[in-house]
All heavy atoms as a GROMACS GRO file, in nm:
protein
  573
    1MET      N    1   0.087  -0.120   0.010
    1MET     CA    2   0.003  -0.003  -0.003
    1MET      C    3   0.088   0.128   0.007
    1MET      O    4   0.188   0.133   0.067
    1MET     CB    5  -0.093  -0.006   0.121
    1MET     CG    6  -0.166   0.121   0.130
    1MET     SD    7  -0.284   0.124   0.269
    1MET     CE    8  -0.200   0.051   0.405
    2ASP      N    9   0.047   0.226  -0.085
    2ASP     CA   10   0.131   0.341  -0.089
    2ASP      C   11   0.060   0.456  -0.024
    2ASP      O   12   0.132   0.547   0.028
    2ASP     CB   13   0.154   0.378  -0.238
    2ASP     CG   14   0.235   0.274  -0.314
    2ASP    OD1   15   0.341   0.238  -0.249
    2ASP    OD2   16   0.190   0.228  -0.421
    3ILE      N   17  -0.078   0.464  -0.032
    3ILE     CA   18  -0.148   0.573   0.034
    3ILE      C   19  -0.272   0.523   0.104
    3ILE      O   20  -0.343   0.433   0.049
    3ILE     CB   21  -0.193   0.678  -0.082
    3ILE    CG1   22  -0.067   0.728  -0.149
    3ILE    CG2   23  -0.282   0.785  -0.018
    3ILE    CD1   24  -0.097   0.816  -0.272
    4LEU      N   25  -0.304   0.575   0.220
    4LEU     CA   26  -0.423   0.537   0.295
    4LEU      C   27  -0.509   0.654   0.299
    4LEU      O   28  -0.476   0.762   0.324
    4LEU     CB   29  -0.382   0.498   0.442
    4LEU     CG   30  -0.494   0.473   0.537
    4LEU    CD1   31  -0.573   0.354   0.506
    4LEU    CD2   32  -0.443   0.455   0.675
    5LEU      N   33  -0.645   0.622   0.260
    5LEU     CA   34  -0.752   0.723   0.273
    5LEU      C   35  -0.853   0.681   0.381
    5LEU      O   36  -0.885   0.562   0.384
    5LEU     CB   37  -0.827   0.738   0.141
    5LEU     CG   38  -0.757   0.786   0.027
    5LEU    CD1   39  -0.840   0.787  -0.096
    5LEU    CD2   40  -0.715   0.937   0.060
    6THR      N   41  -0.886   0.774   0.478
    6THR     CA   42  -0.962   0.734   0.588
    6THR      C   43  -1.086   0.836   0.578
    6THR      O   44  -1.063   0.952   0.582
    6THR     CB   45  -0.899   0.751   0.723
    6THR    OG1   46  -0.782   0.670   0.728
    6THR    CG2   47  -0.987   0.703   0.835
    7SER      N   48  -1.210   0.775   0.571
    7SER     CA   49  -1.333   0.860   0.569
    7SER      C   50  -1.338   0.942   0.699
    7SER      O   51  -1.308   0.894   0.811
    7SER     CB   52  -1.454   0.774   0.550
    7SER     OG   53  -1.459   0.720   0.435
    8SER      N   54  -1.370   1.070   0.687
    8SER     CA   55  -1.393   1.163   0.798
    8SER      C   56  -1.483   1.272   0.766
    8SER      O   57  -1.442   1.362   0.682
    8SER     CB   58  -1.250   1.203   0.838
    8SER     OG   59  -1.268   1.305   0.939
    9ASP      N   60  -1.601   1.274   0.828
    9ASP     CA   61  -1.692   1.397   0.815
    9ASP      C   62  -1.707   1.438   0.670
    9ASP      O   63  -1.688   1.556   0.633
    9ASP     CB   64  -1.646   1.518   0.893
    9ASP     CG   65  -1.636   1.481   1.042
    9ASP    OD1   66  -1.722   1.404   1.092
    9ASP    OD2   67  -1.537   1.529   1.113
   10GLY      N   68  -1.755   1.350   0.586
   10GLY     CA   69  -1.784   1.383   0.447
   10GLY      C   70  -1.658   1.400   0.356
   10GLY      O   71  -1.670   1.434   0.236
   11GLY      N   72  -1.541   1.373   0.407
   11GLY     CA   73  -1.421   1.380   0.332
   11GLY      C   74  -1.335   1.264   0.352
   11GLY      O   75  -1.376   1.161   0.416
   12ALA      N   76  -1.205   1.278   0.309
   12ALA     CA   77  -1.115   1.169   0.332
   12ALA      C   78  -0.981   1.227   0.376
   12ALA      O   79  -0.921   1.313   0.299
   12ALA     CB   80  -1.100   1.088   0.195
   13LEU      N   81  -0.928   1.175   0.475
   13LEU     CA   82  -0.784   1.207   0.518
   13LEU      C   83  -0.690   1.131   0.430
   13LEU      O   84  -0.708   1.011   0.412
   13LEU     CB   85  -0.770   1.180   0.664
   13LEU     CG   86  -0.860   1.261   0.765
   13LEU    CD1   87  -0.843   1.205   0.906
   13LEU    CD2   88  -0.811   1.408   0.760
   14ILE      N   89  -0.583   1.195   0.393
   14ILE     CA   90  -0.480   1.128   0.311
   14ILE      C   91  -0.354   1.107   0.397
   14ILE      O   92  -0.306   1.201   0.461
   14ILE     CB   93  -0.448   1.222   0.188
   14ILE    CG1   94  -0.571   1.253   0.106
   14ILE    CG2   95  -0.329   1.158   0.118
   14ILE    CD1   96  -0.534   1.362  -0.005
   15SER      N   97  -0.307   0.986   0.395
   15SER     CA   98  -0.188   0.938   0.465
   15SER      C   99  -0.100   0.868   0.369
   15SER      O  100  -0.124   0.759   0.342
   15SER     CB  101  -0.223   0.849   0.580
   15SER     OG  102  -0.309   0.926   0.675
   16PRO      N  103   0.014   0.931   0.328
   16PRO     CA  104   0.110   0.857   0.247
   16PRO      C  105   0.174   0.753   0.342
   16PRO      O  106   0.220   0.774   0.439
   16PRO     CB  107   0.212   0.969   0.195
   16PRO     CG  108   0.185   1.080   0.293
   16PRO     CD  109   0.052   1.073   0.349
   17ILE      N  110   0.188   0.632   0.281
   17ILE     CA  111   0.246   0.518   0.359
   17ILE      C  112   0.390   0.492   0.312
   17ILE      O  113   0.466   0.448   0.376
   17ILE     CB  114   0.156   0.395   0.349
   17ILE    CG1  115   0.009   0.430   0.393
   17ILE    CG2  116   0.213   0.282   0.422
   17ILE    CD1  117   0.011   0.466   0.540
   18SER      N  118   0.407   0.505   0.175
   18SER     CA  119   0.535   0.473   0.126
   18SER      C  120   0.597   0.598   0.053
   18SER      O  121   0.525   0.697   0.020
   18SER     CB  122   0.526   0.361   0.021
   18SER     OG  123   0.465   0.409  -0.100
   19ILE      N  124   0.723   0.590   0.016
   19ILE     CA  125   0.784   0.708  -0.056
   19ILE      C  126   0.715   0.716  -0.186
   19ILE      O  127   0.710   0.829  -0.239
   19ILE     CB  128   0.940   0.680  -0.060
   19ILE    CG1  129   1.009   0.804  -0.109
   19ILE    CG2  130   0.964   0.558  -0.153
   19ILE    CD1  131   1.001   0.928  -0.032
   20HIS      N  132   0.679   0.609  -0.255
   20HIS     CA  133   0.614   0.618  -0.382
   20HIS      C  134   0.476   0.696  -0.365
   20HIS      O  135   0.442   0.770  -0.455
   20HIS     CB  136   0.587   0.474  -0.438
   20HIS     CG  137   0.707   0.401  -0.462
   20HIS    ND1  138   0.757   0.304  -0.380
   20HIS    CD2  139   0.792   0.403  -0.570
   20HIS    CE1  140   0.873   0.252  -0.429
   20HIS    NE2  141   0.894   0.316  -0.550
   21GLY      N  142   0.410   0.657  -0.254
   21GLY     CA  143   0.279   0.734  -0.238
   21GLY      C  144   0.309   0.885  -0.218
   21GLY      O  145   0.236   0.960  -0.272
   22MET      N  146   0.404   0.916  -0.140
   22MET     CA  147   0.438   1.063  -0.117
   22MET      C  148   0.484   1.133  -0.244
   22MET      O  149   0.430   1.238  -0.279
   22MET     CB  150   0.544   1.070  -0.005
   22MET     CG  151   0.572   1.215   0.032
   22MET     SD  152   0.424   1.296   0.108
   22MET     CE  153   0.461   1.457   0.090
   23LEU      N  154   0.567   1.062  -0.322
   23LEU     CA  155   0.608   1.125  -0.442
   23LEU      C  156   0.497   1.146  -0.547
   23LEU      O  157   0.486   1.243  -0.613
   23LEU     CB  158   0.715   1.044  -0.508
   23LEU     CG  159   0.860   1.031  -0.436
   23LEU    CD1  160   0.952   0.939  -0.498
   23LEU    CD2  161   0.923   1.181  -0.440
   24TRP      N  162   0.393   1.051  -0.557
   24TRP     CA  163   0.293   1.063  -0.641
   24TRP      C  164   0.196   1.178  -0.596
   24TRP      O  165   0.157   1.256  -0.672
   24TRP     CB  166   0.216   0.925  -0.637
   24TRP     CG  167   0.107   0.935  -0.741
   24TRP    CD1  168   0.106   0.911  -0.880
   24TRP    CD2  169  -0.036   0.960  -0.718
   24TRP    NE1  170  -0.012   0.921  -0.936
   24TRP    CE2  171  -0.100   0.966  -0.841
   24TRP    CE3  172  -0.098   1.010  -0.604
   24TRP    CZ2  173  -0.235   0.991  -0.852
   24TRP    CZ3  174  -0.238   1.035  -0.612
   24TRP    CH2  175  -0.305   1.024  -0.748
   25LEU      N  176   0.178   1.186  -0.459
   25LEU     CA  177   0.104   1.299  -0.417
   25LEU      C  178   0.162   1.430  -0.440
   25LEU      O  179   0.086   1.531  -0.473
   25LEU     CB  180   0.076   1.280  -0.263
   25LEU     CG  181  -0.021   1.175  -0.215
   25LEU    CD1  182  -0.016   1.152  -0.065
   25LEU    CD2  183  -0.168   1.206  -0.263
   26GLN      N  184   0.290   1.437  -0.431
   26GLN     CA  185   0.364   1.563  -0.474
   26GLN      C  186   0.338   1.610  -0.614
   26GLN      O  187   0.342   1.729  -0.646
   26GLN     CB  188   0.507   1.549  -0.437
   26GLN     CG  189   0.537   1.549  -0.296
   26GLN     CD  190   0.686   1.526  -0.262
   26GLN    OE1  191   0.765   1.465  -0.341
   26GLN    NE2  192   0.733   1.580  -0.156
   27THR      N  193   0.308   1.516  -0.707
   27THR     CA  194   0.275   1.553  -0.838
   27THR      C  195   0.140   1.600  -0.859
   27THR      O  196   0.092   1.654  -0.961
   27THR     CB  197   0.301   1.434  -0.933
   27THR    OG1  198   0.200   1.333  -0.915
   27THR    CG2  199   0.439   1.381  -0.930
   28HIS      N  200   0.051   1.590  -0.755
   28HIS     CA  201  -0.086   1.626  -0.756
   28HIS      C  202  -0.126   1.742  -0.665
   28HIS      O  203  -0.248   1.784  -0.672
   28HIS     CB  204  -0.180   1.499  -0.729
   28HIS     CG  205  -0.178   1.402  -0.837
   28HIS    ND1  206  -0.071   1.319  -0.866
   28HIS    CD2  207  -0.280   1.378  -0.936
   28HIS    CE1  208  -0.102   1.248  -0.967
   28HIS    NE2  209  -0.221   1.277  -1.022
   29PHE      N  210  -0.032   1.784  -0.574
   29PHE     CA  211  -0.064   1.891  -0.487
   29PHE      C  212   0.047   1.993  -0.499
   29PHE      O  213   0.172   1.961  -0.523
   29PHE     CB  214  -0.066   1.839  -0.337
   29PHE     CG  215  -0.194   1.761  -0.312
   29PHE    CD1  216  -0.190   1.622  -0.339
   29PHE    CD2  217  -0.303   1.826  -0.257
   29PHE    CE1  218  -0.303   1.544  -0.316
   29PHE    CE2  219  -0.415   1.743  -0.232
   29PHE     CZ  220  -0.427   1.610  -0.257
   30GLU      N  221   0.021   2.116  -0.479
   30GLU     CA  222   0.115   2.228  -0.477
   30GLU      C  223   0.216   2.212  -0.368
   30GLU      O  224   0.194   2.159  -0.263
   30GLU     CB  225   0.049   2.366  -0.478
   30GLU     CG  226  -0.040   2.381  -0.595
   30GLU     CD  227  -0.118   2.507  -0.581
   30GLU    OE1  228  -0.086   2.599  -0.502
   30GLU    OE2  229  -0.210   2.531  -0.666
   31ASP      N  230   0.336   2.266  -0.388
   31ASP     CA  231   0.445   2.261  -0.296
   31ASP      C  232   0.403   2.303  -0.148
   31ASP      O  233   0.453   2.237  -0.055
   31ASP     CB  234   0.569   2.358  -0.327
   31ASP     CG  235   0.625   2.322  -0.460
   31ASP    OD1  236   0.581   2.219  -0.530
   31ASP    OD2  237   0.722   2.384  -0.507
   32GLU      N  238   0.320   2.406  -0.140
   32GLU     CA  239   0.284   2.446  -0.002
   32GLU      C  240   0.203   2.349   0.079
   32GLU      O  241   0.192   2.360   0.201
   32GLU     CB  242   0.212   2.580  -0.008
   32GLU     CG  243   0.074   2.570  -0.065
   32GLU     CD  244   0.053   2.660  -0.184
   32GLU    OE1  245   0.146   2.704  -0.252
   32GLU    OE2  246  -0.062   2.689  -0.204
   33HIS      N  247   0.157   2.244   0.013
   33HIS     CA  248   0.078   2.142   0.083
   33HIS      C  249   0.163   2.015   0.123
   33HIS      O  250   0.111   1.919   0.188
   33HIS     CB  251  -0.038   2.103  -0.001
   33HIS     CG  252  -0.135   2.212  -0.039
   33HIS    ND1  253  -0.208   2.279   0.056
   33HIS    CD2  254  -0.156   2.254  -0.155
   33HIS    CE1  255  -0.284   2.370   0.002
   33HIS    NE2  256  -0.248   2.366  -0.133
   34TRP      N  257   0.281   2.010   0.080
   34TRP     CA  258   0.370   1.892   0.098
   34TRP      C  259   0.395   1.859   0.241
   34TRP      O  260   0.385   1.738   0.283
   34TRP     CB  261   0.494   1.899   0.027
   34TRP     CG  262   0.485   1.896  -0.125
   34TRP    CD1  263   0.364   1.885  -0.204
   34TRP    CD2  264   0.578   1.907  -0.220
   34TRP    NE1  265   0.393   1.886  -0.333
   34TRP    CE2  266   0.524   1.898  -0.352
   34TRP    CE3  267   0.721   1.915  -0.217
   34TRP    CZ2  268   0.598   1.907  -0.470
   34TRP    CZ3  269   0.792   1.925  -0.335
   34TRP    CH2  270   0.729   1.922  -0.457
   35ALA      N  271   0.416   1.958   0.326
   35ALA     CA  272   0.438   1.934   0.468
   35ALA      C  273   0.313   1.871   0.527
   35ALA      O  274   0.318   1.776   0.616
   35ALA     CB  275   0.488   2.062   0.540
   36ALA      N  276   0.202   1.936   0.495
   36ALA     CA  277   0.071   1.885   0.550
   36ALA      C  278   0.043   1.738   0.507
   36ALA      O  279  -0.010   1.661   0.582
   36ALA     CB  280  -0.039   1.975   0.515
   37LEU      N  281   0.074   1.710   0.380
   37LEU     CA  282   0.054   1.576   0.333
   37LEU      C  283   0.144   1.475   0.413
   37LEU      O  284   0.104   1.367   0.452
   37LEU     CB  285   0.093   1.566   0.181
   37LEU     CG  286  -0.004   1.616   0.090
   37LEU    CD1  287   0.057   1.634  -0.052
   37LEU    CD2  288  -0.125   1.519   0.077
   38ALA      N  289   0.269   1.516   0.434
   38ALA     CA  290   0.364   1.428   0.498
   38ALA      C  291   0.316   1.401   0.645
   38ALA      O  292   0.359   1.296   0.702
   38ALA     CB  293   0.503   1.477   0.493
   39ASN      N  294   0.243   1.495   0.707
   39ASN     CA  295   0.197   1.488   0.837
   39ASN      C  296   0.054   1.444   0.858
   39ASN      O  297  -0.004   1.469   0.961
   39ASN     CB  298   0.224   1.622   0.916
   39ASN     CG  299   0.374   1.650   0.927
   39ASN    OD1  300   0.455   1.568   0.984
   39ASN    ND2  301   0.421   1.761   0.880
   40ASP      N  302   0.004   1.388   0.754
   40ASP     CA  303  -0.144   1.336   0.755
   40ASP      C  304  -0.249   1.447   0.794
   40ASP      O  305  -0.328   1.420   0.870
   40ASP     CB  306  -0.148   1.212   0.853
   40ASP     CG  307  -0.054   1.101   0.815
   40ASP    OD1  308  -0.012   1.091   0.701
   40ASP    OD2  309  -0.025   1.024   0.912
   41GLN      N  310  -0.226   1.563   0.745
   41GLN     CA  311  -0.311   1.668   0.777
   41GLN      C  312  -0.393   1.727   0.666
   41GLN      O  313  -0.453   1.834   0.666
   41GLN     CB  314  -0.231   1.784   0.835
   41GLN     CG  315  -0.156   1.749   0.957
   41GLN     CD  316  -0.058   1.857   1.007
   41GLN    OE1  317  -0.018   1.948   0.928
   41GLN    NE2  318  -0.028   1.865   1.139
   42VAL      N  319  -0.416   1.642   0.556
   42VAL     CA  320  -0.485   1.689   0.433
   42VAL      C  321  -0.615   1.612   0.430
   42VAL      O  322  -0.610   1.490   0.437
   42VAL     CB  323  -0.403   1.670   0.304
   42VAL    CG1  324  -0.485   1.704   0.185
   42VAL    CG2  325  -0.284   1.761   0.310
   43LYS      N  326  -0.718   1.684   0.417
   43LYS     CA  327  -0.856   1.621   0.401
   43LYS      C  328  -0.916   1.673   0.266
   43LYS      O  329  -0.914   1.796   0.249
   43LYS     CB  330  -0.946   1.651   0.512
   43LYS     CG  331  -1.077   1.596   0.509
   43LYS     CD  332  -1.152   1.628   0.634
   43LYS     CE  333  -1.300   1.613   0.621
   43LYS     NZ  334  -1.377   1.655   0.741
   44ILE      N  335  -0.968   1.580   0.191
   44ILE     CA  336  -1.027   1.631   0.065
   44ILE      C  337  -1.174   1.570   0.055
   44ILE      O  338  -1.204   1.482   0.129
   44ILE     CB  339  -0.950   1.574  -0.056
   44ILE    CG1  340  -0.939   1.426  -0.066
   44ILE    CG2  341  -0.811   1.636  -0.068
   44ILE    CD1  342  -0.874   1.367  -0.186
   45PRO      N  343  -1.256   1.626  -0.024
   45PRO     CA  344  -1.395   1.586  -0.027
   45PRO      C  345  -1.398   1.438  -0.085
   45PRO      O  346  -1.313   1.396  -0.163
   45PRO     CB  347  -1.461   1.682  -0.136
   45PRO     CG  348  -1.378   1.800  -0.137
   45PRO     CD  349  -1.245   1.751  -0.101
   46GLN      N  350  -1.510   1.369  -0.056
   46GLN     CA  351  -1.523   1.223  -0.103
   46GLN      C  352  -1.513   1.214  -0.253
   46GLN      O  353  -1.446   1.114  -0.298
   46GLN     CB  354  -1.641   1.169  -0.049
   46GLN     CG  355  -1.653   1.141   0.102
   46GLN     CD  356  -1.577   1.015   0.135
   46GLN    OE1  357  -1.530   0.941   0.064
   46GLN    NE2  358  -1.557   1.000   0.268
   47GLY      N  359  -1.578   1.306  -0.325
   47GLY     CA  360  -1.572   1.292  -0.473
   47GLY      C  361  -1.440   1.311  -0.520
   47GLY      O  362  -1.394   1.233  -0.620
   48ASP      N  363  -1.357   1.400  -0.467
   48ASP     CA  364  -1.212   1.414  -0.505
   48ASP      C  365  -1.123   1.289  -0.475
   48ASP      O  366  -1.042   1.259  -0.546
   48ASP     CB  367  -1.163   1.549  -0.452
   48ASP     CG  368  -1.212   1.674  -0.497
   48ASP    OD1  369  -1.285   1.670  -0.611
   48ASP    OD2  370  -1.205   1.766  -0.435
   49ALA      N  371  -1.165   1.237  -0.359
   49ALA     CA  372  -1.089   1.113  -0.315
   49ALA      C  373  -1.113   1.005  -0.421
   49ALA      O  374  -1.017   0.928  -0.459
   49ALA     CB  375  -1.145   1.065  -0.181
   50LYS      N  376  -1.234   0.991  -0.473
   50LYS     CA  377  -1.258   0.884  -0.567
   50LYS      C  378  -1.182   0.899  -0.691
   50LYS      O  379  -1.134   0.821  -0.755
   50LYS     CB  380  -1.414   0.869  -0.593
   50LYS     CG  381  -1.487   0.819  -0.476
   50LYS     CD  382  -1.632   0.822  -0.505
   50LYS     CE  383  -1.711   0.769  -0.386
   50LYS     NZ  384  -1.862   0.774  -0.397
   51GLU      N  385  -1.180   1.032  -0.741
   51GLU     CA  386  -1.104   1.065  -0.860
   51GLU      C  387  -0.957   1.049  -0.833
   51GLU      O  388  -0.876   0.999  -0.927
   51GLU     CB  389  -1.119   1.220  -0.894
   51GLU     CG  390  -1.259   1.248  -0.956
   51GLU     CD  391  -1.285   1.168  -1.091
   51GLU    OE1  392  -1.193   1.168  -1.166
   51GLU    OE2  393  -1.392   1.104  -1.099
   52LEU      N  394  -0.894   1.080  -0.723
   52LEU     CA  395  -0.757   1.050  -0.681
   52LEU      C  396  -0.729   0.904  -0.688
   52LEU      O  397  -0.623   0.871  -0.752
   52LEU     CB  398  -0.737   1.116  -0.542
   52LEU     CG  399  -0.591   1.142  -0.508
   52LEU    CD1  400  -0.535   1.260  -0.592
   52LEU    CD2  401  -0.575   1.172  -0.362
   53VAL      N  402  -0.816   0.821  -0.634
   53VAL     CA  403  -0.791   0.680  -0.633
   53VAL      C  404  -0.791   0.630  -0.777
   53VAL      O  405  -0.706   0.551  -0.815
   53VAL     CB  406  -0.898   0.603  -0.547
   53VAL    CG1  407  -0.890   0.446  -0.571
   53VAL    CG2  408  -0.875   0.638  -0.406
   54LYS      N  409  -0.882   0.680  -0.866
   54LYS     CA  410  -0.890   0.633  -1.000
   54LYS      C  411  -0.760   0.674  -1.078
   54LYS      O  412  -0.701   0.581  -1.141
   54LYS     CB  413  -1.012   0.689  -1.068
   54LYS     CG  414  -1.029   0.655  -1.217
   54LYS     CD  415  -1.150   0.728  -1.277
   54LYS     CE  416  -1.149   0.701  -1.419
   54LYS     NZ  417  -1.256   0.784  -1.491
   55ASP      N  418  -0.720   0.792  -1.056
   55ASP     CA  419  -0.594   0.835  -1.118
   55ASP      C  420  -0.471   0.764  -1.074
   55ASP      O  421  -0.385   0.723  -1.157
   55ASP     CB  422  -0.576   0.997  -1.095
   55ASP     CG  423  -0.476   1.051  -1.178
   55ASP    OD1  424  -0.439   1.002  -1.291
   55ASP    OD2  425  -0.404   1.149  -1.140
   56ALA      N  426  -0.467   0.734  -0.938
   56ALA     CA  427  -0.357   0.662  -0.881
   56ALA      C  428  -0.351   0.519  -0.939
   56ALA      O  429  -0.237   0.468  -0.970
   56ALA     CB  430  -0.361   0.663  -0.726
   57ALA      N  431  -0.467   0.454  -0.947
   57ALA     CA  432  -0.466   0.322  -0.994
   57ALA      C  433  -0.417   0.308  -1.142
   57ALA      O  434  -0.338   0.218  -1.172
   57ALA     CB  435  -0.609   0.260  -0.985
   58GLU      N  436  -0.446   0.407  -1.220
   58GLU     CA  437  -0.390   0.413  -1.354
   58GLU      C  438  -0.239   0.424  -1.353
   58GLU      O  439  -0.176   0.384  -1.446
   58GLU     CB  440  -0.459   0.529  -1.437
   58GLU     CG  441  -0.598   0.502  -1.469
   58GLU     CD  442  -0.676   0.616  -1.519
   58GLU    OE1  443  -0.603   0.719  -1.555
   58GLU    OE2  444  -0.790   0.599  -1.550
   59ALA      N  445  -0.182   0.487  -1.249
   59ALA     CA  446  -0.042   0.510  -1.242
   59ALA      C  447   0.033   0.397  -1.167
   59ALA      O  448   0.150   0.400  -1.149
   59ALA     CB  449  -0.012   0.641  -1.168
   60GLY      N  450  -0.044   0.296  -1.115
   60GLY     CA  451   0.017   0.182  -1.044
   60GLY      C  452   0.033   0.213  -0.896
   60GLY      O  453   0.089   0.134  -0.826
   61VAL      N  454  -0.022   0.315  -0.841
   61VAL     CA  455  -0.008   0.357  -0.696
   61VAL      C  456  -0.128   0.273  -0.631
   61VAL      O  457  -0.234   0.276  -0.671
   61VAL     CB  458  -0.025   0.502  -0.678
   61VAL    CG1  459  -0.028   0.528  -0.521
   61VAL    CG2  460   0.089   0.578  -0.737
   62MET      N  461  -0.092   0.209  -0.522
   62MET     CA  462  -0.189   0.127  -0.447
   62MET      C  463  -0.244   0.206  -0.331
   62MET      O  464  -0.168   0.258  -0.242
   62MET     CB  465  -0.121   0.008  -0.399
   62MET     CG  466  -0.076  -0.078  -0.515
   62MET     SD  467   0.026  -0.223  -0.453
   62MET     CE  468  -0.090  -0.303  -0.349
   63PHE      N  469  -0.380   0.214  -0.327
   63PHE     CA  470  -0.451   0.281  -0.213
   63PHE      C  471  -0.528   0.181  -0.130
   63PHE      O  472  -0.560   0.069  -0.172
   63PHE     CB  473  -0.558   0.370  -0.281
   63PHE     CG  474  -0.520   0.507  -0.310
   63PHE    CD1  475  -0.450   0.543  -0.424
   63PHE    CD2  476  -0.539   0.607  -0.219
   63PHE    CE1  477  -0.409   0.670  -0.457
   63PHE    CE2  478  -0.494   0.739  -0.246
   63PHE     CZ  479  -0.439   0.773  -0.361
   64ASN      N  480  -0.556   0.226  -0.010
   64ASN     CA  481  -0.642   0.146   0.073
   64ASN      C  482  -0.747   0.254   0.128
   64ASN      O  483  -0.698   0.366   0.173
   64ASN     CB  484  -0.571   0.085   0.195
   64ASN     CG  485  -0.659  -0.024   0.264
   64ASN    OD1  486  -0.778  -0.038   0.237
   64ASN    ND2  487  -0.600  -0.085   0.360
   65PHE      N  488  -0.870   0.229   0.120
   65PHE     CA  489  -0.975   0.319   0.170
   65PHE      C  490  -1.043   0.262   0.284
   65PHE      O  491  -1.102   0.157   0.275
   65PHE     CB  492  -1.065   0.353   0.055
   65PHE     CG  493  -1.155   0.465   0.071
   65PHE    CD1  494  -1.102   0.603   0.066
   65PHE    CD2  495  -1.281   0.452   0.109
   65PHE    CE1  496  -1.184   0.709   0.083
   65PHE    CE2  497  -1.364   0.566   0.141
   65PHE     CZ  498  -1.311   0.692   0.122
   66LEU      N  499  -1.040   0.332   0.404
   66LEU     CA  500  -1.102   0.281   0.528
   66LEU      C  501  -1.219   0.363   0.561
   66LEU      O  502  -1.218   0.487   0.546
   66LEU     CB  503  -1.002   0.289   0.647
   66LEU     CG  504  -0.870   0.195   0.623
   66LEU    CD1  505  -0.782   0.223   0.753
   66LEU    CD2  506  -0.912   0.045   0.617
   67PRO      N  507  -1.335   0.307   0.608
   67PRO     CA  508  -1.441   0.385   0.652
   67PRO      C  509  -1.401   0.458   0.783
   67PRO      O  510  -1.289   0.431   0.838
   67PRO     CB  511  -1.545   0.281   0.688
   67PRO     CG  512  -1.471   0.154   0.703
   67PRO     CD  513  -1.349   0.157   0.620
   68SER      N  514  -1.483   0.546   0.816
   68SER     CA  515  -1.444   0.632   0.941
   68SER      C  516  -1.432   0.544   1.061
   68SER      O  517  -1.505   0.454   1.079
   68SER     CB  518  -1.541   0.744   0.961
   68SER     OG  519  -1.670   0.693   0.989
   69PRO      N  520  -1.339   0.573   1.151
   69PRO     CA  521  -1.329   0.497   1.271
   69PRO      C  522  -1.438   0.516   1.361
   69PRO      O  523  -1.500   0.628   1.366
   69PRO     CB  524  -1.191   0.550   1.345
   69PRO     CG  525  -1.156   0.675   1.265
   69PRO     CD  526  -1.240   0.677   1.137
   70THR      N  527  -1.482   0.411   1.437
   70THR     CA  528  -1.591   0.422   1.524
   70THR      C  529  -1.546   0.377   1.663
   70THR      O  530  -1.455   0.311   1.683
   70THR     CB  531  -1.708   0.326   1.484
   70THR    OG1  532  -1.667   0.201   1.476
   70THR    CG2  533  -1.763   0.373   1.349
   71VAL      N  534  -1.611   0.427   1.762
   71VAL     CA  535  -1.590   0.395   1.901
   71VAL      C  536  -1.699   0.308   1.950
   71VAL      O  537  -1.827   0.355   1.942
   71VAL     CB  538  -1.575   0.528   1.986
   71VAL    CG1  539  -1.566   0.480   2.136
   71VAL    CG2  540  -1.466   0.614   1.940
   72PRO      N  541  -1.677   0.185   1.995
   72PRO     CA  542  -1.788   0.105   2.039
   72PRO      C  543  -1.862   0.154   2.161
   72PRO      O  544  -1.790   0.212   2.245
   72PRO     CB  545  -1.708  -0.033   2.069
   72PRO     CG  546  -1.568   0.006   2.095
   72PRO     CD  547  -1.546   0.128   2.013
   73GLY      N  548  -1.989   0.135   2.168
   73GLY     CA  549  -2.062   0.175   2.284
   73GLY      C  550  -2.046   0.081   2.402
   73GLY      O  551  -1.993  -0.024   2.397
   74ARG      N  552  -2.082   0.123   2.516
   74ARG     CA  553  -2.072   0.038   2.634
   74ARG      C  554  -2.190  -0.053   2.641
   74ARG      O  555  -2.303  -0.033   2.602
   74ARG     CB  556  -2.085   0.132   2.766
   74ARG     CG  557  -1.958   0.225   2.773
   74ARG     CD  558  -1.970   0.292   2.908
   74ARG     NE  559  -1.863   0.380   2.923
   74ARG     CZ  560  -1.827   0.445   3.025
   74ARG    NH1  561  -1.898   0.448   3.135
   74ARG    NH2  562  -1.710   0.520   3.026
   75PHE      N  563  -2.158  -0.179   2.689
   75PHE     CA  564  -2.257  -0.280   2.692
   75PHE      C  565  -2.296  -0.305   2.829
   75PHE      O  566  -2.234  -0.290   2.929
   75PHE     CB  567  -2.205  -0.404   2.636
   75PHE     CG  568  -2.170  -0.397   2.486
   75PHE    CD1  569  -2.049  -0.375   2.437
   75PHE    CD2  570  -2.277  -0.417   2.395
   75PHE    CE1  571  -2.021  -0.371   2.305
   75PHE    CE2  572  -2.254  -0.412   2.261
   75PHE     CZ  573  -2.125  -0.389   2.213
   0.00000   0.00000   0.00000
């Protein structure tokens, strides 16, 4: 896996997992966003996330998309 996307409040948090994932993201985001990308601080709309995954798949970048984390209730 090169990039992890995690659902969050109608968007997706981007987490580069490998150097290949980070390099690929750098080709899709402006220089001023690279530090935020490297620190898992970038969130994009769900529709954009789907387009990003499609584009990445065509380039051979491997994504994993996780639903939003949940906290179990008390029993």
